[in-house]
NUDRENFI-254101 format. One record per residue (C-alpha): residue in three letters; x, y, z. Coordinates in steps of 0.1 Angstrom, whole numbers, plus 2048, in hexadecimal, padded with zeros to 3 digits. Layout:
<sites>
SITE  type   xx   yy   zz
SITE   ALA    X    Y    Z
...
</sites>
This chain:
<sites>
SITE  type   xx   yy   zz
SITE   MET  800  800  800
SITE   LYS  81C  818  808
SITE   ARG  82C  810  7E7
SITE   MET  80C  818  7D5
SITE   LYS  808  83A  7E7
SITE   ARG  82C  843  7DE
SITE   LEU  825  83A  7B9
SITE   ILE  806  850  7B9
SITE   TYR  819  86C  7CA
SITE   CYS  834  86A  7AF
SITE   LEU  81A  86A  793
SITE   ILE  809  889  7A2
SITE   ILE  82B  89B  7A4
SITE   PHE  839  890  782
SITE   LEU  81B  88B  76C
SITE   PRO  815  8B0  765
SITE   TRP  839  8B4  75B
SITE   ALA  839  896  745
SITE   LEU  819  8A2  733
SITE   GLN  826  8C4  72B
SITE   VAL  826  8CC  706
SITE   HIS  849  8D5  6FC
SITE   ALA  84A  8EF  6E0
SITE   GLN  85A  8E4  6C0
SITE   ALA  868  8F9  6A4
SITE   PRO  84F  901  689
SITE   VAL  851  8EE  668
SITE   ILE  84A  900  647
SITE   SER  83C  8EA  62C
SITE   ASN  832  904  612
SITE   ILE  833  929  60A
SITE   GLU  81A  936  5F1
SITE   PRO  820  94B  5DC
SITE   VAL  846  94A  5DC
SITE   GLU  848  96C  5CC
SITE   GLY  833  98B  5D0
SITE   TYR  831  9B1  5D2
SITE   PRO  82C  9C6  5F1
SITE   ASN  809  9C0  600
SITE   THR  808  99D  5F2
SITE   ARG  7F9  984  60A
SITE   VAL  80F  965  60F
SITE   VAL  804  945  61F
SITE   ILE  81E  930  632
SITE   THR  812  90D  63A
SITE   GLY  821  8F3  651
SITE   THR  81E  8EA  675
SITE   GLY  826  8F7  697
SITE   PHE  820  91C  691
SITE   GLY  808  922  6AD
SITE   SER  7E8  937  6AA
SITE   ASN  7F3  956  6BC
SITE   ALA  7FA  96E  6A0
SITE   SER  80A  988  6B7
SITE   ALA  825  96F  6C0
SITE   LEU  82E  967  69C
SITE   ARG  847  97A  686
SITE   VAL  84C  977  661
SITE   TRP  869  98A  651
SITE   PHE  86E  993  62C
SITE   ASP  892  99B  629
SITE   HIS  897  9B3  647
SITE   VAL  873  9C0  648
SITE   GLN  858  9B0  65D
SITE   GLY  837  9A6  64C
SITE   THR  814  9AA  65B
SITE   ILE  804  98A  667
SITE   VAL  7E0  98A  65A
SITE   GLU  7D5  968  668
SITE   ALA  7E6  94C  67B
SITE   SER  7DF  928  685
SITE   ASP  7F5  90B  68F
SITE   LEU  7F6  900  66B
SITE   ALA  7F8  920  657
SITE   ILE  802  945  658
SITE   GLU  7F4  95F  640
SITE   VAL  80B  97D  63E
SITE   THR  80C  99D  629
SITE   VAL  82D  9A6  618
SITE   PRO  839  9C7  625
SITE   VAL  83D  9E6  610
</sites>
């Protein structure tokens, strides 16, 4: 019985840690279109982007684009002027 209580105690302590989701680097599978003029909307598809648009950054050369929409699977961004 003591052994079972100790096991349950260990599970209570370590289970939340073991179940934490560890962030992985985003993976880009496609960018469409691959060329465009300023104000063109570009869709980047892949996985692991997250859906918080304010936490995402997309750069075109050294200028930051404007995120229009974001999900874990796609980001829509406007090419800067």
